[in-house]
SEMITOR-341675 format. One record per atom (N, C-alpha, C, CB): residue in one letter; x, y, z. Coordinates in steps of 0.05 Angstrom, whole numbers, plus 5000, padded with zeros to 4 digits. Glycine has a CB too. Example, Ala and Ser with C-alpha at 12.3 -4.5 7.8 and 13.67 -1.06 7.14 Angstrom:
residues 2
a526448865156 a524649105156 a526449345156 a522649115181 s525749555142 s527349795143 s525850015157 s528249885114 
***
This chain:
residues 211
m689682973033 m688683113055 m689883393057 m689182963079 t688383583062 t689283883064 t689084003091 t687684063046 p690384193096 p690184303124 p687484373132 p691884553126 a685684403110 a682684483116 a681384253127 a680984583091 d682484033124 d681183743134 d681683753164 d682783443120 a683583863175 a683983863203 a682384063219 a686883903209 g681784053244 g679984273254 g677184213249 g680684533243 k675384353266 k672984333262 k671484583263 k671984163279 v669184623252 v667384873253 v664784753259 v667385053225 t663084943273 t660384863279 t658884963256 t659284963306 l657684783238 l656584863213 l654184653208 l658984863191 e652184753202 e649684643191 e649284693163 e647284733206 s649884493145 s649684543115 s646784483109 s651684343097 s645984613089 s643284533075 s643584633046 s640584663089 p642184473030 p642484542998 p641784802991 p640784352979 g639984953010 g639285202998 g640785443010 g636385242999 s642785383028 s643885593044 s646685523050 s642285653068 v648185743056 v650785693070 v651185853094 v653085743052 a652685783111 a652685913139 a655785993147 a651485693161 a655886233157 a658586333167 a659286163187 a658486613179 q661886153195 q662886043219 q661686173244 q665786063220 g660285993262 g659086113286 g656086133278 g660286393294 d654686053298 d651686053298 d650386293299 d650685923318 s651886523308 s650686783310 s650286913284 s652186963326 q651586813264 q651486963238 q648986843217 q654586923224 p647286993209 p644886893192 p645686743167 p643087123183 k643986563159 k644786423135 k643686603110 k643586113136 r644986553088 r644286683065 r644086513042 r645986893060 p641986593023 p641786422999 p644086412981 p639486502983 m644386122975 m646586112954 m646186232924 m647085822951 r647986302914 r647986412886 r647286122869 r651186572878 a646486152845 a645885942826 a647985762820 a645086042803 d650385902814 d652985742806 d653785582835 d655785982794 a653585712858 a654685612881 a652885362890 a654985832901 k650185402883 k648385162889 k649084912871 k645485252884 r649985012845 r650384782826 r652684622835 r650784882796 n654884762842 n657384622854 n656784492881 n659784842860 y655384592897 y654384442922 y652984172914 y652184632939 d651384192897 d649783952888 d651883712875 d647484072864 k653583832858 k655683662847 k657383512866 k657283822831 i658183672884 i660183552903 i658483332920 i661583802924 l655883412929 l654583202946 l654082942930 l651783292957 a653282982905 a652482762887 a655182572884 a651382892857 t657482712879 t659982562875 t660782402902 t662282782866 a660482592922 a661282462949 a659782222955 a660982642972 r657182242950 r655582002958 r656481762941 r652482052953 i657481792916 i658581572902 i661081482913 i658981642875 v663081632918 v665681602926 v665681462953 v667181852926 f664181582971 f663881462999 f662481202998 f662181653017 t660581142979 t659780862977 t661980682968 t657580842957 e663080762951 e665180592936 e667780522952 e665980742912 r668480752966 r671180732981 r671380793013 r673080932968 g668680883023 g668480983051 g668981293052 g670680833068 t668281383080 t668081663085 t671181793088 t666181713112 d673081593087 d675681683089 d677181743062 d677081483103 s675381713040 s676381763013 s677482063010 s674081712993 s679382072993 s680682352987 s678582552979 s682982342963 l678582762994 l676782962988 l677583152962 l676583133013 d680283132955 d680983242930 d680283092909 d683483272927 e679982822912 e678882672890 e676082722884 e679282402896 i674382742905 i671582812902 i671483082887 i670182832931 a672783282893 a672783542881 a673683492850 a674783742897 k675383322845 k676383312817 k674283132801 k679483182815 r673182922814 r670982802798 r668282962797 r670282522810 a668083152815 a665583342814 a666183562791 a665083492846 g668683582784 g669283792767 g669684092776 g667483782749 v670184092803 v670484342817 v673684352829 v668084352842 g674484582837 g677084592848 g677184512879 g678184882844 p679284462890 p679184392921 p678284632936 p682084322932 g678684882928 g677785102944 g675085132945 g678985332936 t673585062921 t670685042922 t669184852940 t669885002897 l670684622938 l669684392957 l669884502987 l671684112953 y672084612993 y672684703023 y671384943030 y675584763028 r670485113012 r668685343020 r665885223028 r668485562997 h665185043013 h662484923019 h662784733045 h661284752993 f664984593046 f664984343066 f667984403080 f664883983048 p668284563098 p670884613110 p672084373123 p670784833131 t670484173132 t671783933143 t670283693129 t671483923175 r671783463128 r670383193123 r667783173140 r672282963131 e667983223163 e665483183180 e662883363170 e666183263213 a663383593159 a661383783151 a660483663124 a662484103149 l661883503105 l660683393083 l659483133090 l662483363062 v660182963107 v658482733119 v655782843127 v659782593144 d656183063145 d653683153156 d651483233136 d654183383174 a652583383115 a650783473093 a649483203078 a652383663072 l650783013075 l649782783062 l647682623081 l652182603055 m647782713107 m645782573128 m642882773132 m647682563162 q642882973112 q640483113115 q637782933114 q640383323094 d637282803097 d634782643095 d635082403113 d634282563065 w637282333119 w637882093140 w636482143166 w641082063148 t636482383175 t634982433203 t632182403198 t635582723215 d630882463177 d628182433173 d627382123175 d627482563147 r629081973161 r628681663161 r628981533186 r630681533143 v631181623205 v631481543231 v628881583248 v633681683243 a628181823248 a625681933264 a623181733254 a624982283257 a623081703227 a620481573218 a620481243226 a620181623184 d623181153228 d623580853236 d622680793263 d626380753235 a623281023282 a622680993312 a620080983314 a623781203329 d618681163298 d615681183302 d614380923292 d614381433286 a615480843267 a614180613257 a614680353277 a615280563228 a616880333290 a617380113308 a615480123333 a620380123317 i614780343343 i613080383364 i610080323354 i613380683374 a609680403329 a606880363320 a606380063313 a606180553294 t608479873311 t607879613306 t606279463327 t610179483301 g606779563353 g605379413373 g606779153383 g602579343363 l608779093371 l610178823375 l611378803406 l612678803352 p611578543416 p612978543439 p615478653441 p613178313446 a616678733461 a618678863466 a621278763450 a618978853494 r621878493454 r623978403445 r623878443409 r624278103457 e621978383400 e621778393370 e621978663362 e619078283359 m620478853379 m620679143372 m623479233371 m619079313392 l624879173391 l627679293395 l629379173374 l629079243425 l629278923367 l630878813346 l630278933321 l630478533345 g627878983315 g627279103288 g628579363287 g624279123283 w627979533309 w628879803312 w631979823309 w627979913339 f633179653324 f636179653325 f637479583297 f637179433347 e636479383285 e637279343258 e636879563238 e635979123249 h634979703238 h634479953222 h636680143231 h631380083228 f636980193261 f639080353270 f641480343259 f639580323294 v642480083257 v644879983248 v645180023217 v644979683254 d643279993204 d643080033174 d643580323169 d640179943161 h642380473185 h642980783178 h645580873184 h641080973194 i646880793207 i649580913213 i651480763197 i650280903243 t650980553184 t653380433164 t652880483138 t653780133165 l651280653131 l650180713103 l652480733084 l648380983103 h654580903095 h657380943083 h659180853099 h658181213076 r661080673087 r663180583103 r664880783118 r664680433086 g665280743140 g667180913158 g665481123169 g669681043142 a662581153166 a660981353176 a660681293207 a658381353162 a660181043214 a659480963239 a661281073260 a659280683240 s663781013258 s665881153278 s665481423281 s668781133270 k664781573260 k664881863260 k662281933273 k665282003231 i660081803269 i657581873284 i657981833314 i655081693274 c659181633321 c659581513348 c661081743361 c661181223348 a663281833348 a665282043359 a663682303363 a667782093339 a661782363346 a660282633345 a658082623368 a658782683315 m657082403378 m655182353400 m655282563423 m655682083411 d657682573432 d658282723457 d660082993451 d659782523478 d660183083426 d661583293418 d660183503404 d663383213403 p659183703423 p657583943411 p658584083389 p657284133429 a661584083388 a662884233368 a662584103342 a665784263375 s662083823337 s661983713315 s659583813298 s662083443319 p660183823269 p657883903252 p655983683253 p658783953222 m656383433261 m654483223261 m652983203285 m655882983256 y653683333307 y652483323333 y649283363330 y653783553353 r648383563313 r645583573317 r644083303302 r644583863307 k645283203283 k644082963271 k644182733292 k645682873245 c646382723306 c646482543328 c644282573350 c649082553341 r643482823352 r641382873373 r638982723366 r640683173377 v638782753337 v635982693326 v635682393330 v635582773293 m638282243325 m638581953329 m637981873358 m641281853321 s639282063377 s638982003404 s635982003412 s640582203420 d634582223404 d632082273412 d629982053402 d631382563403 a630681943374 a629181753365 a629181483380 a629881723340 n631681403386 n631981153404 n630781203432 n635181073408 a630881433444 a629981513471 a626881453470 a630581853478 r625481523445 r622581493444 r621781193444 r621481623420 v623281033430 v622780733431 v623280623460 v624680593412 i625580703469 i626280613496 i624180693518 i628980713503 d623380953519 d621581063534 d619080953535 d621381293529 h618180893510 h615480743504 h615380483518 h615280673472 l617480323517 l617580053528 l618080093557 l619679863514 q619380283570 q619580293598 q616780393609 q621980473606 a615480533594 a612280643603 a610680393608 a610580843578 d611280183591 d609779953589 d610579733609 d609879863561 g613079813624 g613979633641 g615579363629 g611679553656 d616479393603 d617579183589 d620979163596 d616879233555 l621979353604 l625079383606 l625779363634 l626179653594 r627879263639 r629379253666 r629479503677 r632179153666 q629479563704 q629579803719 q632979943708 q629179703758 g632980183709 g635380323704 g636280293679 g637380253720 v634780203657 v635880213630 v635980523619 v634080033612 d638380613613 d638880863602 d639080883570 d641380953613 a637381053561 a637181033528 a639581113516 a634981223515 a641281313531 a643581403517 a645981173517 a644581663531 n645781013540 n647680803542 n646880583518 n647780673573 v644380553518 v643580363499 v644180423472 v641080313500 m643880683465 m644680783439 m647680723433 m644281083439 r649380793453 r652480743450 r653280443447 r653980843476 l651780253458 l651879983455 l651279903424 l649979853475 v649179983416 v648279893389 v650080063370 v645079953384 s650980263374 s652780413355 s655580263357 s653080743363 g656280173378 g658680003377 g658679763361 g659279913402 v656179633364 v655779383343 v655679463315 v653079233347 a654779713309 a654979833282 a657779863274 a653680083280 s659579973293 s662080043283 s663779783279 s663480233301 v663379583297 v664479313292 v663679193262 v663379133315 a661079213257 a660479143231 a661479293207 a657979133229 d661679543215 d662579723194 d665679703187 d661880023202 t667479583208 t669979563203 t670979273196 t671279673225 s668779083196 s669578813190 s670078793162 s667578613199 h672078583156 h672878543129 h670978313116 h675878463129 t669178223131 t667178033119 t664378143128 t667677713130 a662778023111 a659678113118 a659077973143 a657278023094 l658578163163 l658078113189 l655078063194 l659178323203 d653977883207 d651177873215 d651077993243 d650077573213 v649678243247 v649678373269 v647478263290 v649378653262 r645478113279 r643378053297 r644177893322 r641377903282 p645877713321 p646577563346 p647877773367 p648777313339 m649177963357 m650178203378 m648078353388 m652078403366 l646378413371 l643778583380 l642078443399 l641978673356 e641678153396 e640378003413 e641778003439 e639977753403 v644178013442 v645578033469 v644578313482 v648978013466 v644678493465 v643978763480 v640878773486 v644679033459 v639378673469 v636078673477 v635878443499 v633878583447 d636978233500 d636378053522 d637478163551 d637777763515 g639478333548 g640378483571 g638578693583 g642678593564 i636678803567 i635179043577 i632178973578 i635679293559 v631278763567 v628478703566 v628078513592 v627578553536 r625778583604 r624878443629 r623978153624 r622678593643 d625277983641 d624077683635 d621277663640 d625377453654 
***
């Protein structure tokens, strides 16, 4: 861990651009060599995070990617910024799964269980990511905050759909439901055994679906 790992910047990374610190600065295209390094770091991080979790050494990622630590930190000033970049296509899948859940037309209990299971799968894709995502939900300064908003909006669409149909108890708050399900994901993510999350999700679902 280096000093660059501490502290946070507001950064929206994308494969084709780099952003200066602060949203007021315009993005500029990457040079070809910088783009190659960016892609190598991401590809390596995806492997290392899958093998060892998101708390793996960033210096090891740089070494395995064949770049210097300074190069890694120029592209990804914090660990959260690197995790955020790995989540680029994740946001599209989350949104698509919410729409697919609504389109099934299933009864509320089955629809929610299916959606929540996909939800848990998404935020436990890399070991250690669930706790970082949970922490970023209410932290606008986090590089992952915008991704969390996509997740929150996707969940709200499912909850609002069922509320409009009168299938949920009064007073169900989509944000609190998301926190509960994210908590289940965090428990599964930190478990030393393969944990079946469905019974826990059933407790959440049975608590919000109208009898």
